[in-house]
C-alpha positions as CSV (number, residue, x, y, z in Angstrom):
1,M,-26.4,-18.7,-29.4
2,N,-23.4,-19.1,-31.7
3,L,-21.3,-16.0,-31.6
4,S,-18.8,-17.2,-34.1
5,N,-21.1,-16.3,-37.0
6,L,-21.4,-12.7,-35.9
7,N,-19.2,-9.9,-37.3
8,I,-17.6,-7.2,-35.1
9,A,-20.4,-4.7,-35.6
10,E,-23.0,-7.4,-34.6
11,L,-21.0,-8.4,-31.6
12,R,-20.7,-4.8,-30.4
13,D,-24.4,-4.3,-30.9
14,L,-25.0,-7.4,-28.9
15,E,-22.6,-6.2,-26.2
16,E,-24.5,-2.9,-26.0
17,K,-27.9,-4.6,-25.8
18,T,-26.5,-6.9,-23.1
19,R,-25.2,-3.9,-21.0
20,R,-28.6,-2.2,-21.3
21,E,-30.5,-5.3,-20.3
22,I,-28.2,-5.8,-17.3
23,K,-28.7,-2.2,-16.2
24,K,-32.5,-2.6,-16.6
25,R,-32.6,-5.8,-14.6
26,E,-30.4,-4.4,-11.8
27,S,-32.7,-1.4,-11.6
28,E,-35.8,-3.7,-11.4
29,E,-34.2,-5.9,-8.7
30,L,-33.3,-2.8,-6.7
31,T,-36.8,-1.5,-6.9
32,R,-38.2,-4.9,-5.8
33,A,-35.7,-5.0,-2.9
34,R,-36.8,-1.5,-1.8
35,D,-40.4,-2.4,-2.0
36,E,-39.9,-5.6,0.1
37,I,-37.9,-3.7,2.8
38,L,-40.6,-1.0,2.9
39,S,-43.3,-3.6,3.1
40,I,-41.6,-5.3,6.0
41,A,-41.1,-1.9,7.8
42,Q,-44.8,-1.1,7.4
43,K,-45.9,-4.5,8.6
44,L,-43.8,-4.0,11.7
45,G,-44.9,-0.5,12.2
46,V,-41.2,0.6,12.4
47,P,-39.8,3.6,10.5
48,L,-37.6,2.6,7.6
49,K,-34.7,4.7,9.1
50,E,-34.8,2.6,12.2
51,I,-34.6,-0.7,10.3
52,L,-31.7,0.6,8.2
53,G,-29.9,2.1,11.1
54,A,-26.9,4.3,10.7
55,T,-25.5,5.2,7.3
56,G,-22.8,2.7,7.7
57,K,-20.2,5.3,8.7
58,Q,-20.7,4.6,12.4
59,K,-19.8,1.3,14.0
60,S,-22.6,-0.3,15.8
61,T,-22.0,-1.2,19.4
62,K,-24.3,-3.0,21.8
63,A,-25.6,-0.6,24.4
64,A,-25.2,-1.3,28.0
65,K,-28.3,-2.0,30.1
66,H,-29.4,1.1,31.9
67,Y,-32.9,0.1,33.0
68,Q,-34.1,-3.2,34.4
69,H,-37.5,-4.5,35.3
70,P,-37.9,-4.6,39.1
71,D,-39.4,-8.1,39.2
72,N,-37.9,-9.7,36.1
73,P,-34.1,-9.1,35.7
74,E,-34.2,-10.6,32.2
75,L,-36.2,-7.6,31.0
76,H,-33.8,-4.7,30.5
77,W,-33.5,-1.6,28.2
78,S,-30.5,0.5,27.2
79,G,-32.5,3.7,27.1
80,R,-32.0,3.9,23.3
81,G,-34.7,3.6,20.7
82,R,-38.4,2.8,21.5
83,K,-39.4,2.2,25.1
84,P,-40.3,-1.5,25.6
85,G,-43.9,-2.3,26.7
86,W,-42.8,-3.0,30.2
87,V,-41.3,0.4,30.5
88,K,-44.4,2.1,29.1
89,D,-46.5,0.1,31.6
90,W,-44.3,1.2,34.4
91,L,-44.5,4.8,33.5
92,A,-48.3,4.6,33.0
93,T,-48.6,3.7,36.7
94,G,-47.0,7.0,37.6
95,Q,-43.7,5.5,38.5
96,A,-40.5,7.3,37.6
97,L,-38.1,6.0,35.0
98,E,-35.2,6.6,37.3
99,A,-36.5,3.9,39.7
100,L,-35.6,1.4,37.0
101,R,-32.1,2.6,36.5
102,T,-29.4,0.0,37.2
């Protein structure tokens, strides 16, 4: 596109059309990104809030291990978020969660 042949009014019109097109495309990209994130959350069966985490105002810190599998020390849980399968299995046998506390 040769801009040197355009007068000021035509350049300003082009500028406005360009701004509108950029805004439209940004909106479309944002919608696509939201849809992808929501799709991933649904596939994982995880609430979107859990995937997105805090609002960004809080600093994320790694939680200390509070519970450990009695037979496999590599399996541990901080006590935050969803209970891992091994904890659910432990509780299903009638055992107390406190028995796993480290």
